[in-house]
C-alpha positions, 0 to 999 in steps of 0.5 A: 178905038175901043177898050170896052169888053163887051164890045171887043166880044161882040166884035169877035163873036161877028168875025166868027159868025162872017168867017165861012169856016166856022159854021162849016166846022161846027155843021161838019163836026155835028153832022159826023158826030150824029153819023158815027152814033147813029149810023156807023154805030160808034160807041160814045168815047169813039165819037168825042175822040174824032169830034175833037178834031172839029174843036181844035180846028175852031180854036185855031180859026178863032185866032186866025179869023183876022191878022192881029195887026188889024184887030189892033187898030180897033182894040189896042190893049192886047190882052183884052184882045185875046181875052175877047177872042177867047171869050168868043171861042168859048161862047160857040165852043161850049154850046157845040160841045154840048150838042156833040155830047148829047149826039154822042150819047147823053147816058154814056158820056158825061158832062166832063167829056164836054168840058174836054172838048172845050179845053182841047179846043182851048189848047189849040187856040193858045198854040195858034196865038203862039205860033201865029200860023194857021196850018202850022198850029192845026197840023201841030195840035191834030198831028200830037192828038192823032198820031204823036199821043197814040204812038208815045202811049205804046211805048212810054207810061209818061205819054199819060201825061201829054194834054190829050191823053191826060184829058181823055181820062175826063170822059175814057176809063183807063187801068187801075194805075192811071190817072183819075178823072179829076188828075186828068182835067187838072193835067189838061188844064195846067197844059192849056193854062201854060201854053195860053199864058205863054202866048199871051206874053208873046203876044204882048211883047212881039210886033203886031 
């Protein structure tokens, strides 16, 4: 057993590296981003919009890399375990996002786009930790981003406060009365922090 933060992080990074779906997700997302940008001629905004699916999957896979009960044998501290998993996710997601945005178009995509990709993956991480089901978390977040949000955006102005639509203002211009990039980032960060807080609270209280 260990409660040393660096050892927990190292162990979580090993789990991610040993999970075949993780390098496959990263490699496929980078390849698709490059293909969209340089072959299909998609705009940088379109590339980022499609690439977020890879970050959502990465966030879910980080939580699902191992059942919590097995992990807790080695790391009794539940908050420390979640922190280690989140740090491992960030260690992969940050450079992953930087490469994706460079492929999308360095001159056209702001650094904030990379922050959006990392945050939307963190949101998926929180949902996966809360529901404890890979397919439910993955399907739920992907459905929100690609189905529910676009549908609600055409029906009500309040859809602008959904996490993905608000966060998209970080890199995608909107109408004059839309959220500013800073406001959009704050809304997405608020959703992410709230879900992560609820997930950690549930994780510390329920049975492994």
